[in-house]
C-alpha positions as CSV (number, residue, x, y, z in Angstrom):
1,M,177.6,149.1,71.0
2,S,178.5,147.5,74.4
3,S,176.0,147.3,77.2
4,Q,178.3,149.4,79.4
5,L,178.2,152.3,76.8
6,I,174.4,151.9,76.5
7,D,174.0,152.1,80.3
8,K,176.3,155.2,80.4
9,K,174.2,156.9,77.7
10,L,171.0,156.1,79.5
11,Q,172.4,157.4,82.8
12,T,173.4,160.7,81.1
13,N,170.0,161.0,79.4
14,M,168.3,160.5,82.8
15,G,170.2,163.4,84.3
16,E,172.7,161.3,86.2
17,Q,176.3,162.3,86.6
18,R,179.4,160.7,88.0
19,L,179.3,160.8,91.8
20,Q,182.8,162.2,92.3
21,K,181.9,165.1,89.9
22,V,178.8,165.9,91.9
23,L,180.8,165.8,95.2
24,A,183.4,168.1,93.8
25,A,180.9,170.5,92.3
26,A,179.3,170.7,95.8
27,G,182.7,171.8,97.2
28,V,183.5,168.6,99.1
29,D,187.0,168.5,97.7
30,S,188.9,168.1,94.4
31,R,187.5,165.4,92.1
32,R,190.5,163.1,92.8
33,K,190.0,163.4,96.6
34,C,186.3,162.8,96.2
35,E,187.1,159.5,94.4
36,E,189.2,158.5,97.4
37,L,186.3,159.4,99.8
38,I,184.0,157.1,97.8
39,L,186.5,154.2,97.8
40,N,187.0,154.7,101.6
41,G,183.3,154.1,102.1
42,V,182.3,157.5,103.7
43,V,179.8,158.4,100.9
44,R,176.2,157.3,101.0
45,V,173.5,157.7,98.3
46,N,170.0,157.4,99.6
47,R,171.4,155.9,102.8
48,K,173.3,153.2,101.0
49,V,177.2,153.2,101.1
50,V,178.7,153.6,97.6
51,D,182.3,152.5,97.6
52,K,182.9,151.5,94.0
53,L,183.5,153.4,90.8
54,P,182.1,154.3,88.4
55,A,179.0,155.4,90.3
56,F,176.3,157.7,88.9
57,V,173.7,159.8,90.7
58,D,171.0,162.3,90.0
59,P,171.8,165.3,92.2
60,A,168.3,166.7,91.7
61,K,166.7,163.5,93.2
62,D,169.2,161.6,95.2
63,V,170.2,162.3,98.8
64,I,174.0,162.2,99.1
65,T,175.9,162.4,102.3
66,V,179.7,162.5,103.2
67,D,180.6,161.4,106.7
68,G,176.9,161.8,107.5
69,R,176.6,165.3,106.2
70,K,174.2,166.0,103.4
71,I,175.7,167.8,100.4
72,Q,173.9,170.6,98.6
73,A,174.5,172.5,95.4
74,A,177.0,175.1,96.4
75,Q,177.4,178.7,95.2
76,K,180.7,179.1,93.4
77,V,183.2,181.0,95.5
78,Y,186.7,182.1,94.7
79,Y,189.4,183.4,97.1
80,L,193.0,184.5,96.9
81,L,195.1,183.7,100.1
82,N,198.6,184.9,100.9
83,K,199.6,181.6,102.7
84,P,201.8,181.9,105.8
85,R,204.6,179.5,106.5
86,G,203.5,176.4,108.6
87,V,200.1,176.1,106.9
88,V,199.2,173.1,104.8
89,C,197.2,173.1,101.6
90,T,195.0,170.0,102.2
91,N,191.5,169.6,103.5
92,R,192.5,166.7,105.8
93,D,195.7,166.6,107.9
94,P,196.2,163.7,110.3
95,Q,198.9,165.7,112.1
96,G,196.4,168.4,113.0
97,R,198.4,171.2,111.5
98,K,196.7,174.5,110.5
99,K,195.2,174.3,107.0
100,A,194.7,177.0,104.4
101,I,190.9,176.4,104.5
102,D,190.9,177.2,108.2
103,I,192.0,180.8,107.5
104,I,189.0,181.6,105.2
105,P,185.5,181.5,107.0
106,S,183.7,180.4,103.9
107,A,180.1,179.0,104.1
108,E,181.0,176.7,101.3
109,R,183.4,173.8,101.4
110,I,186.5,175.0,99.6
111,F,189.8,173.5,98.6
112,C,193.2,174.7,97.4
113,V,193.9,174.9,93.7
114,G,197.3,173.1,93.6
115,R,199.5,173.2,96.6
116,L,202.3,175.2,98.3
117,D,204.4,173.1,100.6
118,I,204.3,173.9,104.3
119,D,207.4,176.0,104.3
120,T,206.4,178.0,101.2
121,T,204.5,181.3,101.5
122,G,202.6,183.2,98.9
123,I,199.4,183.3,97.0
124,I,197.1,180.4,96.3
125,I,193.6,180.2,95.0
126,L,190.9,178.5,97.0
127,T,187.5,177.6,95.5
128,N,184.7,175.1,95.3
129,D,184.7,175.3,91.5
130,S,186.2,171.9,90.6
131,D,186.0,172.4,86.9
132,L,188.1,175.6,87.0
133,A,190.5,174.0,89.5
134,N,191.1,171.1,87.2
135,R,191.8,173.4,84.3
136,L,194.1,175.6,86.3
137,T,196.2,172.7,87.4
138,H,196.3,170.9,84.0
139,P,199.7,171.1,82.3
140,K,198.0,171.9,79.0
141,F,197.2,175.5,80.0
142,G,200.4,176.3,82.0
143,L,199.4,179.5,83.7
144,S,202.6,181.3,84.7
145,K,203.6,181.3,88.4
146,T,206.3,183.7,89.8
147,Y,208.4,183.0,92.9
148,V,210.9,185.1,94.8
149,V,213.5,182.7,96.3
150,R,216.2,183.3,98.9
151,V,219.0,180.8,98.5
152,K,222.3,180.0,100.2
153,G,225.4,181.0,98.3
154,Q,226.0,183.3,95.3
155,I,224.2,182.3,92.1
156,A,226.5,182.3,89.0
157,G,225.5,183.1,85.4
158,E,226.0,179.4,84.5
159,A,223.5,178.3,87.1
160,A,221.0,180.9,86.0
161,G,221.4,179.8,82.4
162,K,220.7,176.2,83.3
163,L,217.5,177.2,85.2
164,K,216.3,179.2,82.2
165,K,216.9,176.3,79.7
166,G,215.4,173.6,82.0
167,I,216.6,171.2,84.6
168,W,216.5,167.4,84.5
169,L,214.4,166.0,87.3
170,A,213.0,162.5,87.8
171,E,209.9,163.4,85.7
172,G,212.0,164.7,82.9
173,K,213.4,168.1,81.8
174,T,211.5,171.1,83.2
175,G,210.3,173.8,80.8
176,R,212.0,177.0,80.1
177,A,212.0,179.5,83.0
178,S,212.4,183.2,83.4
179,V,215.1,184.0,85.9
180,K,216.0,187.4,87.3
181,I,218.7,188.0,89.9
182,L,217.5,190.5,92.4
183,K,220.4,190.5,94.8
184,R,223.5,188.3,95.4
185,N,226.6,188.1,97.5
186,Y,228.8,185.3,98.7
187,K,226.4,184.4,101.5
188,E,223.0,184.4,99.8
189,S,221.1,185.4,96.6
190,L,217.6,186.6,96.0
191,I,216.1,185.3,92.7
192,E,212.8,185.8,90.9
193,I,211.8,182.7,88.9
194,T,208.7,182.3,86.7
195,I,207.6,178.8,85.5
196,R,204.6,177.4,83.8
197,Q,204.7,173.9,85.3
198,G,203.5,172.6,88.6
199,L,205.7,169.6,89.5
200,N,206.0,168.7,93.2
201,R,208.4,171.0,95.0
202,Q,209.7,172.0,91.5
203,I,211.5,175.3,92.4
204,R,213.3,173.8,95.4
205,R,214.4,170.7,93.4
206,M,215.5,172.8,90.4
207,L,217.7,175.0,92.6
208,A,219.1,172.0,94.5
209,R,220.3,170.6,91.2
210,V,222.4,173.7,90.6
211,G,223.8,173.7,94.1
212,L,221.6,176.4,95.6
213,P,219.7,175.3,98.7
214,V,216.5,177.3,99.3
215,K,216.3,179.4,102.5
216,S,212.8,180.8,101.8
217,L,210.3,180.6,98.9
218,N,207.4,182.9,98.3
219,R,205.0,182.8,95.4
220,T,204.2,186.3,94.3
221,R,202.1,185.9,91.1
222,I,199.7,183.5,89.4
223,G,199.2,184.7,85.9
224,R,198.0,188.3,86.5
225,L,197.0,187.8,90.1
226,N,199.6,189.0,92.7
227,T,200.2,189.7,96.3
228,R,199.8,193.5,96.0
229,G,197.8,194.8,99.1
230,L,197.5,191.3,100.5
231,G,199.5,190.8,103.7
232,V,200.7,187.4,104.8
233,G,197.9,185.4,106.3
234,K,195.3,187.6,104.6
235,F,192.7,186.7,101.9
236,R,190.2,188.4,99.6
237,T,187.5,187.4,97.3
238,L,188.5,187.3,93.6
239,T,186.7,189.9,91.5
240,K,184.3,188.9,88.7
241,A,186.9,190.2,86.2
242,E,189.6,188.0,87.8
243,V,187.4,184.9,87.7
244,A,186.6,185.7,84.1
245,Y,190.3,186.1,83.3
246,L,191.1,182.7,84.9
247,K,188.3,181.0,82.9
248,K,189.4,182.6,79.7
249,A,193.1,181.7,80.3
250,T,192.1,178.0,80.6
251,I,189.8,177.6,77.7
252,G,190.9,174.6,75.6
């Protein structure tokens, strides 16, 4: 057995964990973003800068700070936000735009599970539970997401058929989608689309490929969660039953 593996086993036995996992569990940000924070040199362990990975810590003994702020074990919190247009789904924005996390006055440091682009409205989950967030965004589980889209022009049956079967994008062919035409005329169409993937700007890119530029895009459902009773810009805490449902839906 290599010395690296032995060291890793010893660290685990001593109660140590990967630093980025500890940061994410404390609600600092997603695990990937926490790795970036470490590499950027803003994380200290017992007053010493840690800027290389892998790095291991014992959260019960070590003093860990990010940008000078001490992290503490956080209570898990779960919110559902109906995101307005013009709001970004990131914890840091150099342009100073309003962030989704700014809308929710949480005592814990939360982050968005996945993203809606700045022009897209609709529901998004915010939490400090990095393990659940990682599962919810993993392609393996494919929790369904439903969008209502207003597009320029009249959608034809051929275009709807292509969307249902999958569209070729740079990453490959998208999975099958459910498509329902809610309204259409020669000026614009209103379409409901349900997908199980989470590619970057996927709905907009799919519709562009069939010649239907998006005028507005609203996510109305994530699995069984929906916008019912939740106005634009409003949020609520997920119920215990809803959290249990999300965890059950993402069990490997």
